[in-house]
N, C-alpha and C positions, 0 to 999 in steps of 0.2 A: 449090381450097383451101377454098372456102366449103362445098362438099359434104362434105369431110372434117370440117369444123367441126361440121356438123349430125350427122354420124355419131358424133363424139366425144360430143356432148351427149346423144344418144340412149343411148349406152352408160353414160354417167355417171348418167343418171336411172334406168336399169335396175338398175345396181349399188346405187345409193342406196336405191331402193325395196326391193330384196331384203334388204339389211342392216338397214334400218329395221324391216322385218317381223320379222327374226330377233331384234332387240333388244326389240321389243314382247313377243314370245313368251318371251324370257328373263326378263322381269319375273315371270312365273308361277313361276319356280324359287324365289322368295322367299315364295310363298304357303304358309301352313301346310297340310300334307297332311291332307285330311279322309278319315276312314274311310267307305267306301261301305257302305250297308245290306246285310245278308245276304239273299240270295234262296233260300239253301239252307243247311242247317246239319248237315253230316255229314262224316265222313272219306271222302275219295275214294281210289281205289286208283291208285297210280303205278307205272310202270316207269321206272327210271333207266337210260338208255342211254349207254354209255361207248365210243365208237369209239376204237380203239387200234391203232397200227401200231408194233411194236417199242418198247414203252413200259415195259419191265421195271423201269426205275429209279424210276418214279413211280406206276405203276398201283395198287400195293398201298396207298399212302397215300390215294389217292382213294377206293378201295373202303372202307377203314376209316372215313374221314370220313363216308361215306354210311351205313355200318352203325351209326354213333353218332348217328344222327338222333333227335331227341326225338319224332318222329312214330311212331305205333304200328307195330311191325314187321310185323304181319299185313297192313298196307295198302300195302306197297311191296316191289318186287323190284328187284334190280340185275342188269344184263346187260352184260358186256364183249363188244364186237365185236372179236374177234381178227382184225384185218384184214391178211391176207397177212403174218403175223408169222413171223419166223425166230429169235426169241429166246424168253425164258421168260414172256412176257406171258400166254399162255394158261394155263400151269401155275400161275402166281401167283394168277390169278383163280380157278381151280378149287380151289386149296388154301384160299382164303378163303371158299369155299362159295357163290359167286354163279353165276348163269347165264353161260354162254359161248356165243357164236355165232361159229363159225369161218367166215371168208370167204376164199376163194381166187379171185382175179380175174386171169386171164391177160392181159387187156387193160390195159396200163400206163396208158392214158389214163383208165381208170375206177377207178384205185386212189386214190380221193379220199374224203373224209369224206362228201360229199353222196351219192355212189353207195352207200357202205356203209350209210348211214341208209336210203336208198331200199330196199335189198334186205331189211334186217332188219325194217323197219316193214311191208313187204309181207308178210313171213312172219307177223307178228303179226296183221295184218288178215285173213289167209287162215284163221286158226284160229278156228273157230266157238265155241270155249270161252274165247276171250280175254275177260277181264273187267276189263281196266284202263280207268280213266276218262281218264287222261292220261299223257303221257310227258314226261320231263325229259332234256335233252341236256347232257352235260358233256364237256370235253376231258380227255384222260388225265392231263394235268399239273395239273389243278385240285385244290384242297382246298375242301370245302363246309362252310359254317357249319352247326352242329347243328340250327338251327331253319329250314333252307331249305324242307323239304317242308311243315312246319307253316305257314309263311308262304304258300307256293303254294296250299295247300289253302284258306286263308282267301280268297285271290283267286278261286278257283273258286267258293267259296260266295257271293262277291259278284257272280257272274255273268260273270266274265271267262274267255275261252277261250284266249287266247294271251298269255303274260306273260314279260317279260324280268326277270331278277334283277339285283341290284347286282353289277357286275363289278369286283372289287377286284384288287389285285396282291400276289403273295406274295414278289416279289423286287425291290421298287422301288429299293433302294439298291445293287444289284449293279454297275451302271455307268450312265453318262449315257444310254445307249440304253434300258435298262429303266426308268430314271427318266422318260425322255421318254414312254414308253408309259403309265406310271402317271399322269402329269400329264394326258395326252390323255384317258384313260378317266375320271379324276375329273371333268374338265371336261365330258365327254360325259354322265356320270351326272347331274350337277347341271343343266347348262344345256340339254341336249337332252331326255333321258328324263323327268326330274322336271318340267321346265317344261311339256312337252307333256302329260304325265299330268294335271297340275294344271289345264291349260287345256282338258281334254276332248278332246285330240287323240291321235294314235297315237305311241307310242314305237317303237323298232325292235329286232328281235332282234339280239343282239350277239355271235354266234359260239358262246357257251357259257353255261350257267347259265340256260336258259330252259325254259318249260313250254308244251305244246300239248295241248289236249283232242283225243281221238281223233275226236270228232264233226266236227271241222273238216276232217279228211282221210280220213274213212271211204270216200268215193267216189273219191278221187283218189290216195290214198297220199302219200308224201313225194315230190312231183313237182317236183324242182328239177334244173336242168341247168348252172347257172353255177358259177364258182369261189367265189362268195360266196352259198352256199345260204341263209344267214341273212337277208341283205338281200333276196334274191329272194323268199323266203317272206313277209317283211314286206310288200313291195310288192304281192305277189299278194293278201295278206290285205286290204290297204287297198283294192285294186281291187274286191274282193268286198264291201266295206262293213264290214269287221271291224277293230276297233282292236287294236293290240298294247298290252297293259297293262304296268305297271311296278311291281315289288315291291322297294321300297327295303330291306326287312328280309329278303329272300332273298339272302344274300351268298355269292358264290363267288370264291375266290382263284385267279388265273390266273398262270402263269409266263410271263414275257416274255423275248424274246431279249436276250442280254447284249452281243453283238458286232454290228458294223454290217452285215457281209455277210449273215448269216441274216435280219436285220431288213429289209434291202433286198429280199431274195427274198420274204419274207412280205408286205411291203407292196406289192410288185409284183403278187403274186397277188391281193391285195385290190383294187388299182386296176383290173387287167384284169377282175376279177369285176364291179366297179361298171360298167365300160364295157359288159360283156355285158348287165347288167341294164338300163342306159340304152337300148341298142339294142333289147332285147326288149320292154320294158314301158312306155316313154315314151308311145307312141301309145295303148295300152289304158288307161293312167292318165289321159291327157287325156280320153278318151272317158268314163271312169267319173266324172271330175270334172264333165263337162257333164251327165251323166245323173243322178247322185246329188245334185249341187249341194251338196256338203259341204265344209267347211273341212278336214276330215280328209284328203280326197283331194287338195285343193289343196296342203296342207302336204306330203303325200307327193311330189307333183310338184315342189314347190320343193326338197325334199331331193335329188331326182335332178338338178335343174338346178344345185344348189349345189355339185356336185362337179366333174366334168370340164367341163361346159358353161360354168360360171362362171369356171373357170380359163382357158378359151380366150378368153372375152369380155374378161377382164382383160389377157391378153397382147395382144389386139387394141387395147385402149385404150393400153397402153404403146407399142406399135409406132406407132400413129397420132400419139402425142405426139412421138415421135422424128422421124417424117416431117415434121411441122409445124415442129419446131425446126430440122431440117437445111435446110428450105426458107425459113428466116428468117421464119417466121410466128409465132414465139414467142421472147421473149428468154430469156437463160440463167437468170435468177432464177425466172421463171415455170416454166420447164422443170424446174428442180431442186425447186421446191415441189411440182409435180405428181408427181415421182418420190417425194418424201418422203411424200406422201399415200398412196402404196402401201406404202412400206417400213415406216412406223411401225405401221399396223394389222396388217401381215403378220408382222413380225419382232419388234417391241418390245412392242406391246400384249399379245400372248399371254403374255409373261413376267409382266406385272403382273396379268393375269387369272389366271394359274396360281397366283401367290402368294395372291391373294384367294380362289381356290377352295380351296387347302389350308387356309386359315384357317377358312373357313366349313364345310368338310368335316371339320375337326379332324384333319388329317393332320400327322404329325411332319415337321419340316424337317431332322431329323438325317440326315445322309448324302445329302441331296437337293439341296444347293446347286449342285453341279457340273451336275446334270441341269437345274436351273432356268436357270443361266447359258447352257447349251448348248441349251436348248429351241428357240431360233430356228434353230439348225443342224439339229436333228431335224426340225422342220417344213419348213425350207428344202429339206432332202434329199427330202422328200415332193413338193415342187413340181418338183424335177428329175426325180423318178421319174414324175410325171404327164406331164411333157414327153416323156420317153423312151417311155412307153406309148402316146402318140399315134401313134408311128411303128413301134414294135416291141412286139408283144403276145405274150408268152410264156405259154401256157396250161398248161404243165407244173406238176405239184404237187411241190414240194420239201419234204421233211420237215424240220421244225424240231426239233433235238435238245433233249430235256427232261432235266435232270439234278438239279434241286433237289428232293430228298426232304425229309421232315420233319426227319430228324437233321441234315442239312446246314443247314437253316434255323435250327435251334436253335444250332448251332455258330457260324453267322454272326452271330446276334443277340447272342451272348455275347462277341464280340470287342470 
């Protein structure tokens, strides 16, 4: 029993140090964002890449939002990847006058966003006349703020090579599920991306609304293999000693699932993708941390540890507490207090943090109260999902249906 006690204490210290570090980094989210000096001052040429599989309901609105950028029209192009489409996605894109890259992939396992990007970017790099400085990736359901490219160009001029934009939500009040996503991303924007950017660390690519200079991938192409190509590319960049920047003024609005079932499928894919990244890149990240001796690399390593590994460690602590209690090595009051120490920060503290985040991020509470009350359920379901993925890892790609076009959003806002 004494050995189990020492094991518990070791885990408690590990968890305490980890979360203390996260709290220290969070302080930087309240530091006023300072403008970096310009190292270059010119308009760079972008290609906006829009992977789309049967997205006729929303692709037109995304293209139009990009066509309405304040950035000079001669300095950017738009290309829709019509990825194994059987609807009018390709026709809508062509009618709007943008480039279209048609992809037909017989292998169902490769009908993913990552492989679509891989093939199209390889085509661009193979073209000797290609004159783009950088590319931006958007999901088909996005709406893009008119100053997005203007903001990204500023970050390139400041010397940044990989930059994540501010991921906002276009349907936060549709259901408690979409509200849960919105709260999660608002908190991520403030307490992860902004905090790390201000601290001189690396943000992470967040699936959509990001920019990459072609110089970063000219020799390798878009070389990702996991289900979470954004996290994979972020970790690879950190291993190579490159930071991911953060553009708070480059805003993209994303449509989130409304129902639980598609949300479960989507988050399952993300969790399995994270596990793939952990398996593939933990050792290289440890090696790069030793070689480069940079807090950026250590922070990237802690990000990996903070997902599934920290979840497993927490379960081990709870199980060890139960074993000690059942063997009468702990009285009931102490056991319940130990359980409360887990329940409060896991299920109750996030609600208070969410409310605080919405206040400082100036987000409206209208229509969000149900999402706030049920936010512990949303995050709790993620814990169950993590547990499931430890034993069953489905690597298939299930499409999330996107239906929220601009007219529907206007009608919803007028109700």
